[in-house]
Steps between C-alpha positions, in 0.01 A plus 500: 500500500766653276725542802456136588583394144809719510609339825438156355706595195785618717480182704509282189795697362686455828430129492626483141821684589547275802446193286755624250750566779441156647536338159825686444615401846417138425720512191787642702438243770531219248811606309706196404831574330667237280874471550704324231796315653769342281745368759451136604213477754739371768764765438584667834409843370153377408455303822654747745430837339236509227244276669531658848471846345191395306344359818581818690331714234173325591569549871580872489203575274271286716418280204401780266799426275641155438790384283474169317836362389435308180611138477664571164655819362310687231813551292876461479709660778625791283139592412381551855551874532303575185235249609431716806514825303257363238263346755558138397577438867420728795831441681835371377864487602820457305849620415562842352781351290257268320382795290708561190451876493636767736175598671644404841842658454513641853420158650850389401626659822399179678679271254860610545784310666595548867158612626460273801492146635160530666173491305308689770724807509546476123128488429403776744781723375396435141140593580601813691745634243334397174150604608635819660805664343446331162118524474432135421125552453569723199677210327213262576234643271154347496534327837497570871844418639450291813842350558865504401758250615825320424616147572805400702852549360529372144778251430646316200455123483657272237580137429831547316763638738574699810521871415827653621584750226313693235643260242305218668175676407598553138283300263267350760138487384312664787128551550412856602167663593573808289589844633829595660633148561466423130728795423746415778535135401564604140765744625664211686511289185203266540256412225165603643164342431176653624231267632245490778564299816277212398706430186832457680466138611452367149770717344753418771432126507529482120825696492358797313642722775801454727367698790257753634485826690260420780448526874579209730133419549442472125742207482269296719172657387569400140670167578848585372721337766591202282606718207722754677844465658636849573365825644679836495400767751611858567435724802164674459402278209625471144168651393136511595165503326225752561138396530161673496159422648235698312124534461302610199426870536126469436472214748676712760272797440198272545596445864385740771750750642473328837598164355771655283660643813473164677666319207776760471580453870592134443670564166799721415770477764302246705477268201870552423585381850264202466639381167859573606456280807362221283800523270752505785348190656490314170863592423609359836317174437640477147861546615468193721365293211769627262777408742350154548489461121872578479476831318818698574430859608799730456568869557638702211878545530622859543614545140167383359309706754686815393424427135130466580505824699660688211242375250213560742612859556488566126147362474384704800646823360332440164165442670533810718579710194197365315247577773657841564343607170161463673611693807589210731822474702594136458827529685332644809219243482746211478700638792180525705397145412840362606488707817165341588631147432827567684732427207835679493584513129 
């Protein structure tokens, strides 16, 4: 009789353990992650990159993990990194330059001038070099780094005059997204004003600013065609902006190793290619609209181009010196990034 009771006890314990395992499995099978998105819902990056990636997360995890993109952001664009780190949202994206501190100092490698004219090669190179040689994860504390990317070549748009010399930039009130381009535009003589993308339309239409450092697609995405007349471009881009896609660390650790591996397979370099393709396509569409709107797109004359190169070189050297203190070779990393994008600088 005692033996039978012992067997019954063992059986009940096994059932209890099995029930616990099944309950835990049910939790993992029903993991819904909230993603805060601050770009307009119809922005090409949301439509052609964020949403497809979110849908694929459900596919590769066989429904065990789903991503719900919220209809409204949970905070202002500059707050999105900390929102993920603090668990206010499970997943966020944003610009490194929106933070006012230097926590992402090594990310600046993807913001310099003359990096590339293609968002796919630029984004994949940025992921490869920043996450590899420059240990991007170490700069992204409190989150799981899922993606890194850049947009297409950054250009300078304004509604005052065609830019032919450095003197033509002097005194122009230009919106900047922070980071390297803010420094460069100041070097060139512009009066810089930081603001998020969504604020530009009002400030430009009211005359608070004369122009903006933006991509081509942003001109159409934020309805600026009627308030701009001139665009200045340089080979490889006047600048770029670097972006992150991150998940709260605790939320990431709550996912099974199998599903983590599945999500990583569609993130990283694969996501960089996806978002880069979306940006390339949207830039091409925007250029057609800009030309139809009569916006003049001009290449920087040689003298101005050389002035920009000289100022850019100073900024690059200063950055490389700063990260060398932490044991990173910025010069070699930048050379590798340009080699991957095919830019001869």
